[in-house]
C-alpha positions, 0 to 999 in steps of 0.5 A: 141948660145947666142941669143937663150939663151937670147930669153929663158931668155926673154920669161921666165921673161915675162911669169912669169910676166904675172902670177897672182902669179908673186911675188911668182915666182923665177923670181921675187925673184931673178931678178937682179934689183928687188932684189936691188931696192924696188922702182921698186916693186911699183905696177904702175911700175910692172903692165907695161910690162917689155921691154927687147928688140925690133927688130930683132937681125938678121937683123937691122939698128943699135943696140940702147942701152938704160938704162930702159923704162920710166914711164908715166901715160898713159902707163897703157892704152897701156902696162899694164898687162891687155892690152898686155896679148893677144899680148904676147900669142906666147911669148915675143920674137916672139912679140918683134922681129917685133918692135911693137912700129914701126910696129904697130902705135896703140900699143902705139902712144906716143912711136911710135912717139918717136921711129919714130924720132929715126929711121928717124935719123938713116935711113936718117942722119946716113945712108943716105939711105931712101930705108931701109924702113921696117928695124928697129933698134934693141933696148936693155935695160940694165934694163927691168923694168919701172921707172921714173928715172934710179937711181930707177933701179940702185942706185949703179951706173956703178961701181957696179961689180955685175951690170957689171958682169950682163951686161957682162954675159947677154947683151954684147954677144947679143949686139955683135951678133946684131951689127954684123947683123946690117947695121951700124955695131955698137951700138949707145947710146944717152947720156953721161952716156954711156961713163961711162958704156963703160969705166967701162966695159973695152971699150977703147975710140978710138976717139972723135969728139967734138966742141973743136976738131976744125973739119973744117965742124962742124956745128955752131950756127946761134945765137952765131956763135960758134960750136954747143955743140954736142959730139961723142965718139967711144969706142971699146971692143976687147973682144967682138968685139963691136964698140960703139958710144956715142952721146950727146947734153947738157941737152937733150937725143935727137939725133943731128939735120940734120946739123950733117949728114955729120959728122955722116957719116964721123964717120961711115966711119972712125971706 
C-alpha cells in the first residue's frame, strides 16, 4: 500500500535526521535534494525538522501541495532538533498525522496562524461548511528541507526529468490516495508555479476561470471597477486519477478573499 510505504520512508528520514551522525547516514548521502543543492546543507537549514507531510491522508479536508518549508530566524525555537526530539519519540508519521501546527497552538505560533488562515478559507469559503471543525487538510511538501527560497531546494526547475521521476514515484501515489479520502476530492495548490509542475508531469489543463473569461459573477475591484486578478486552473491526471486546482493572485501566495466564495464553490461542483 502506497501510504504505508510512504510512512516508512518519512519515519526513516526523520529518525536518521535526529541522529548525531546524520551526515554519515545513507539518508544524508543519498537524499534526492541534499545531493543536488549544497545550499540545503547549511547548518541553519539542517537543524530544522524536515517536514514531509502534516495531516491524515485517510480523512482530510483537502490535499494542499507545497514546494518546501520556509525559513525564519525563530524557527529554531520551535522546530530545531533539540526542541522536537521528544515530540518525535513515536516516529514522524505518528506525530505528523495530528497536524501539530493546527492541533497544538504552542507548537509553532507563527505557523499556526498561517495554517489557520488556510484552513478557515478551505472550510468556510471553498466548502462552506463550518461543521467540519476538527478535520484538517493533508499537506505534503515536494521537498522536506527548509530554505529561504525554492530554488535553493531545486535549482534545476520542473523540467528536470530526475525530479519528475522522484515526484511520480514517491509523491503522486500518496497525493492520489489522500485526495480520494478528502472532502474536496482534489489537490489545491496556491501559486502559478504549480501550473508548470502539473504540465511537466503530464496533467491536462481541463478548464480555466480567469478575469479574461468574463464570468458573470466574477468579483470586481471597488477601486478600479475591473475584474479582480485571481486565477483558477483545473488539471487532471488520467494515470493517477488526480484532480488538481491551481489558484494564484498576482504577487502573492495568499488565498482569494471571501468575495470568491461563490466562484470557488462553482468550480468544485463542476470538476
